[in-house]
N, C-alpha and C positions, 0 to 999 in steps of 0.2 A: 504493500500500500504506500502510495506517495505521501511524504510528509508535507505538512502545511508550509514549513519553512522553504522546502525545495520548490513548491508551487509558487510561492511569492517571489523567490529568487528568479524563477523562470519568467514570470510576468514582467519583472523589472528589466531583465535582460532583453526581452523581446520588444519592449516599448522604447521608442525614440524620444519620449518626453516624460516628464514626471507623472507618476500614477497616484491619484488621490487615495488616501487610506481607505475610504469607504468603498472604492472600486476594488481594491485588493481584497478587502474582507468579503465583499459580495462574490467575487469569482472563486475565492478559496473556500467559501462556504462556512465562514466563521464570523464572529462579531468583531467590531472595530477594536475593542480592547485586546482581544486575542491576537488580531492581526498586528497590532502595535508591539505586543510581546514577541511575536515571531520576528518582526523587523529588528527589534533590539538584539535578539539572539543572533540574527544574521549579520547585523552591523558589528557586533563584538567579534564574531568569527572572522570577518573580512579585515578587521583592524589588526588581527594577529598574523594573518598570512595573506600572501598574494598581492597583486597590484591593483585590485579593485576595492572600492568602498561604497557603502550605502549612505546616501545623504538625503536630507529633507530640504526640498527646494521648490519654490513657486507653487506652494500649496499641495505638494505631492512628494513622492519618493522616487529615487532614481539610482541606478548603478552607474558609477563613473570611475575613471582611473584616479589613483592617488596623485597629489600634486607633484611629488618627486619624480614622476615619470613624464612630466610635461615636455621637457626638452627632447626626449627621445621620440615622443609622439609627433612633435612638431616637424621632425626630420622625415617622418613617414608621409606627411601631407605635402602635396605639391604646391598648394596655394596658402598664402599667409592669411591669418585671421583678419577680416576686414575691421578697420577702426573707424569710428565716427569722426567726421570732421569737427573742428572746434565749434563751428556754428551749430551743427546738429547736436553735439554733446551739450552745449550750453542750454539749448532749448529743452533737451531731454532732462537735464538736471533740474531746470526750473519746474518742469511738469512734475517730476518725481518728488521734489521737496515741497511744492506748494499746491499740489493737485487737490481739487480740479481747478484748471485755469482756462481762460479764453485766449484766443489768438491776440486779442487786444491787450490782455495782461502781459503776454510774452513780449510783444512789441514795445509796450510801455517801459518794461524793465530793461530790454536790450537796446532800445533806441533805433532799431532797424527792422525792416520787413522780415518776417519769419515764415512766410508762406511756403517757400521751397523746402526749408529744413523740416517744417511741420509735416508736409506731405511725404517727405522721405521717411520720417519716423512712422507715419501711418502705414506706408507701403511695407516697411520692415516689421510691422506689427509690434512695435515697441510702445506705441501710443495709440489710444483708441478714443473715439467719440463717446463722451460720458454724460449725455443729456444737454440741457440748455440752462443758461443762467437766468434767474428771475430779474431781468433788467431790461431797459429799453432795447428793442430789437431782438431780445432773447438770443444772444450769441451762443455759439456752441462751446461746450466745456470739454476739456481733454484730460485724460488720466493715463497712467501707465498700465501695462498689460501683464498677464502671467508670463508672456514671452520675454518681457523686460526682466522680470525676476529670474527667469531661467538663465538668460544670457549673462546676468551679473552674479549668479549664484546666490540669490537671496531667498530666504524662506517666505518672507512677507515684506510689505513696504515698511513695517516697523524695524526691519533689520538694515535699513539704509545706513551705509557708512558715512564717514566724513567725505566732503567733496574731493579732497586729495586722493583718498582711497578709491573713490568711484572712478576717478581719472585713471588710476593704476589698472583697474579692472577693464578699462577701455583700451588697454595696451600701453599705457604710460606715455602716449604720444601727445595727449592734450594737457596743457598746463592750466591749472585752475587759477588764473590771474585776475578774473573778474571780481567785482565787489562781492563779499560774502552775503550782503543784504539781498542779492539776487536770489539766493538759494535758501534763505531762511525757511524753516518748516512752517506750514500752515497755509490755509486757503487765503487767496488774495482778498483784500478788503475792497468793497465797492467804492466808487468815486464818492458816493454820498456819505458813506461811513468815514472815509478819510477827511472829507470836508468838515463833518460834524466834529471829528476828533481835533482837527486844527482849530476850529472855532472855540471848542471847550478849553483847549490849552491856552489860547489867547486870552480868554475871559478870566482864567485863574492866575495868569502871569502877573 
């Protein structure tokens, strides 16, 4: 009889993307708590031997190679990992740390047109349309995707590293030289809220 651990390992190996815990449990015929216990056992086994590891990323679980083998694997591949341009990286970082944001928010912060970079990130499935803002014209809101988490090795948006570390995950080619205020966490304030805050500060000054 096949063990549940082996079934889960086979599922992770066969998938090219992170598999949610609920899906693993469903296919293996066990509850989520039991599936998590099997994953823990599998993870401990892989930590002791071999070149593979089990990680939790982008809302699921995945089999990947251990970091120390990265230089050897890179030699196996013919093409280099694509890095985001500085413009695309800045737009992505603003979306990640301030989401959800509108295109107007992005352009207000960066001071330049962001249409091309935003469309590139949409095409790469790193950013997604996330509804509309309750403001005049109801502009579109944008947020990051599970693909973004997967590409940068993050379990959830709460695991976002510092901007410098995020740049390193992009291949180290992009220097984070912009004002840190661009990337402060938290949703953008509306123009009305900013105006009210300024008025309040002036009144109490």
